C-alpha positions in Angstrom: 41.2 -30.4 71.8 38.7 -27.7 72.6 38.2 -25.3 69.8 37.6 -21.7 70.9 39.1 -19.8 67.9 39.8 -20.1 64.2 43.5 -20.6 65.1 42.5 -23.6 67.3 40.6 -25.0 64.3 43.5 -24.7 62.0 45.9 -26.2 64.6 43.5 -29.1 65.2 43.1 -29.8 61.5 46.9 -29.7 60.9 47.5 -32.1 63.9 45.3 -34.8 62.4 46.9 -38.0 61.1 45.4 -37.6 57.7 45.4 -34.3 55.6 42.3 -32.2 56.1 40.2 -30.1 53.7 38.2 -27.4 55.4 34.8 -26.7 54.0 33.4 -23.2 54.4 29.8 -22.0 53.8 29.4 -18.2 54.0 25.9 -17.1 54.9 24.0 -13.8 55.1 21.3 -12.9 57.6 18.2 -11.8 55.9 14.8 -10.4 57.0 12.2 -13.0 56.1 8.8 -11.7 54.9 5.8 -11.4 57.2 7.6 -10.3 60.4 5.9 -8.1 63.0 7.5 -4.8 64.2 9.1 -6.5 67.2 10.7 -9.2 65.1 11.9 -6.5 62.6 13.5 -4.6 65.5 15.2 -7.7 66.8 16.6 -8.2 63.3 17.9 -4.7 63.2 19.6 -5.5 66.6 21.3 -8.5 64.9 19.0 -11.0 66.5 16.8 -13.3 64.5 16.3 -13.4 60.8 17.0 -16.2 58.4 20.4 -17.3 57.2 21.0 -17.9 53.5 24.1 -19.4 51.9 25.8 -17.0 49.6 29.0 -18.9 48.7 30.9 -22.1 49.5 34.6 -22.8 49.3 37.0 -25.6 50.3 40.6 -25.1 51.4 43.5 -27.3 52.4 45.1 -26.4 55.7 48.2 -25.4 53.8 46.1 -22.8 51.9 45.1 -20.9 55.1 47.2 -18.6 57.2 44.5 -17.2 59.5 41.0 -15.9 59.6 42.0 -12.4 58.4 43.4 -13.9 55.2 40.2 -16.0 54.6 38.0 -12.9 55.3 40.1 -10.7 52.9 39.9 -13.4 50.2 36.1 -13.6 50.6 35.8 -9.8 50.3 37.2 -10.1 46.7 34.1 -12.0 45.7 31.8 -8.9 46.4 29.4 -11.1 48.2 28.6 -9.8 51.7 28.2 -12.4 54.5 27.6 -12.4 58.2 28.5 -15.9 59.4 30.8 -18.6 58.0 30.1 -22.2 58.9 33.1 -24.6 58.9 33.6 -28.4 58.9 36.4 -30.6 57.8 37.0 -33.6 55.5 39.6 -36.1 56.3 41.9 -37.6 53.7 42.9 -41.2 53.2 46.3 -42.9 52.8 48.1 -39.6 53.3 46.2 -37.8 50.5 43.9 -34.9 51.1 40.4 -34.9 49.7 40.1 -33.2 46.3 38.0 -30.2 45.6 35.7 -32.5 43.5 35.2 -34.7 46.5 34.2 -31.6 48.6 31.4 -30.6 46.2 28.8 -33.0 47.6 29.6 -32.2 51.3 29.4 -28.5 50.5 26.0 -29.1 48.9 24.9 -31.0 52.0 26.0 -28.0 54.2 23.8 -25.7 52.2 20.9 -28.1 52.5 21.5 -28.4 56.2 21.3 -24.6 56.6 18.0 -24.6 54.6 16.7 -27.2 57.0 18.0 -25.4 60.1 20.4 -28.2 61.0 23.6 -26.3 61.7 24.6 -27.6 65.1 27.3 -29.9 63.5 29.3 -26.9 62.2 31.5 -24.4 63.8 30.3 -20.8 63.1 32.5 -17.7 63.0 31.4 -14.1 62.7 33.1 -11.5 60.4 35.6 -10.7 63.2 36.7 -14.4 63.3 35.0 -15.0 66.7 33.4 -18.4 67.3 29.7 -17.9 67.8 26.9 -20.1 69.1 23.7 -19.8 67.2 20.4 -20.8 68.6 
């Protein structure tokens, strides 16, 4: 199944033979130090910059209605974000992975972002649109 929206992601996760836990890493674009004027202007135009993880959360597919619900829930934290990265964890023997089992993969997501290795994750902007980062 091709995923082109958050709804597609939820549908695909729900269609799996084993229960899924979705892992979310919310990130904020920041202006790194030492940029020249052109790079600063590009950042102001929402191009370039550095992404920093601001929070992580895991959810069962049954805990998610749609992207608007996820975004509204994240707003209650008071932590602004620009991009949310998503991946899934598959359950075993009909049981979904626990939140405790999600901790290590979430830590690995943060480390991957720090290392610039984000190609394995889906990324959505604040409007819930799938984005391609380069």
